[in-house]
N, C-alpha and C positions, 0 to 999 in steps of 0.2 A: 504494500500500500504506500503510495508516494508521499503522503502527508501524515503527520501525527493526528490520531483520531480526535485529540482534544480540540483541534481547530474546527471541528464540526459540531461541537457542543454548543447549545444556545447560550447566549449571554445571561447572567443572573438577572432575575426580575425581582422587583421589590414585593415583599409580602404585605398584603393589605392589613394584616393584624399587627405589624411592627410599627410602633409609634415613633415618630421623629419628635422628640421632646425638646421644646424650645422655651426659653424663659421669656415671659411676656409681662409687661408692666400694666397693672389695672389700677384705676382711680375710682374710689367711691365719691360720688357727688350727691349733695342733698340740697333741697330747697324748702322753704317754709315762709309763711307770713308771720312776721315777728311783731308782737304787740307789747310795748314797754320793755323790750329786750335790747340790750346793747350788744351782747355776743352769745352765740350758741356754739359750743365746741365739743368735739369728740374726746372722751376720756380714753387715754392710751393704755391704762393699766387695769382694764376690766375686760370681761369676756365680750367678744363680738360674734355675731351669728350671720352666716352667709349660706346660700345654696350654690353648689358648684356642679359643673358638668364636664364630661369627657369631650375634649375637642375633636376626638377621632370617632365618636359614636354618639348615640342618643342617651347614653347612660348618665344618670344624675345622682347626686347625693344631697338630700335636702337638709338644711339647717345644721350645718357643721359649726362647731363652736371652738374658738381658740382665744388665748390671751396674748395680745400683741407684745406684751412686756416679758413674756416667758418663752424662750426657745425650748424645743423638745430635747430631751437627753438623746445623745447619739453614741453609737458604738465606736470603738477606737478605729476600726477600719472603714467607717462610713465616709464615702467620698462626697456626699452632698454637703453644701454649705449649711450653716446653722439655719433652721427653719422652725416655723411655729405650728404647722399642721402638715400631715402627710396621709396619703391613702394609696391603695392599689386598686386600679380598675380591673374588672373581670378580664382574665386572659393576659394581663400585663405582668411582666417579671420585675419591673422597676416601680419604685414609689413615685407618685406625683406629689409635689411639694408646694407649699405656700409660705412666703417670707413676708412678714409685716415690716415695712420700712420705717425707720425713724427719720428725723430731719436730715441727718447726714446721708443716710441711705437713699433718700428721695433725690437729694442734690446730685449724688453720684449717678443715679439711674437716668436723670434728665440730661446730665452731661454726656453720658454714653449715647443717648438717643440723638442729641444734637449733633454729635460726630457722625453717627450712622445715617441719620436722615437729613442732616443739614438744616434742621430747624429746632426750635426750642422745646420739643417734647410733645407736639401734637396739639390737640384741641384744648387742653387744660393746663392750668398753672400748678405749682406745688401746693399741697394741702395747707389749709389755714382755717382760722375760725370764721364762722358766718357772722356778719355784723348787720346792724340795722340798715346799712346802706344796700345790703344784698337782698333785702326782703323780697321773696318771690323769684329769685334767680338761683340757678344751680351753682354751687360752690364746692370745689374739691376739699375733702376733709380727711381722706385716708388713702394711702398707697400701699400696694402689695405686689410682689413679683411672684408669678406662678409658673411652675414647670409641669406641664401635663394635665392641668385643670383650668377651667374658666369659671370664676365667680360671676353669677348672673343675677343674683337677688340678695338684698340686704334685709335682715329681719331684726328690728329693734327689740331688745330684751327688757328694757325699762330702767337700765342703770348705766348707760354708756354715754350720756350727754350731760353737759354742765351749762347752766344758764346764768348769765349775769344781767341783772335788770339795769335799766337806764339810771336808776338811783344807786347802783353799786351793790345791791344785795345778791348773794351767791346761792344758787340752788344746784347742788350736785348730788342729790339723792332722790331717787324715784321720779326722775324726769322721764316719764314713760311716753314714748312717741309711737308705740306699737299700733295705736288706733288712729294715728295721724294728728292728734291734737293733745295739748297739755296746757294747763292753766294753774296759776298760783297767785298769792297775794303778797306784795311787798309791804309788810306792816310798817316798817321804819319810814318809808316814803309815801305811805297811804296810796298805793297804786296797784292796779291789776297788771299781771304779767302773763303773757301767753305765747305759745308756739302753735300755729294752726296750719292745716293743710300740708303737713309734712310729706315729702316725697323723696325718693332716692333713685339713682341710676348708677350703673357701673360702666366705665369707659375703658376700652383697651387702647393704650397709647402706642 
């Protein structure tokens, strides 16, 4: 036979079940009508709840919970960077991970995006507090890098937001926005305080 038989073998084809796991930056944005509120901010050291999906299939995981201030314990041989949540999708050999970004992590992620895309990070800015000037507009409040999963819904648990009234009163317990509305009374300044028509969305940058 004049040629090696290997020359007649077909080229390798990609397997549809093999995931190409890529790190993606996601930004949680919220909006609400603020009444007597100076700032609405996300507390970073309490549990947050999201629903996530497999970017390679229609598999989902509803209402996963993690603490952005506490990374998961890792084995000595773990090659993944420190992360705050992980799961394995059906049929996958590797973990999919979620990393909650602090202020420095967000700046680094946006800097990488700027180099890669030639722009300042996409549709949104770095996360910050919602102020009275933002009333009714979407504001980025939290950033996370995900590998092998896509967060698609945010679920308020009732203890992740801090409200400061226009008079300076602080409300950081039981600011429950799970029903879309929250109200309280600023006794020191004799004024009503409210967050109404709360909505959220998650943007892939």
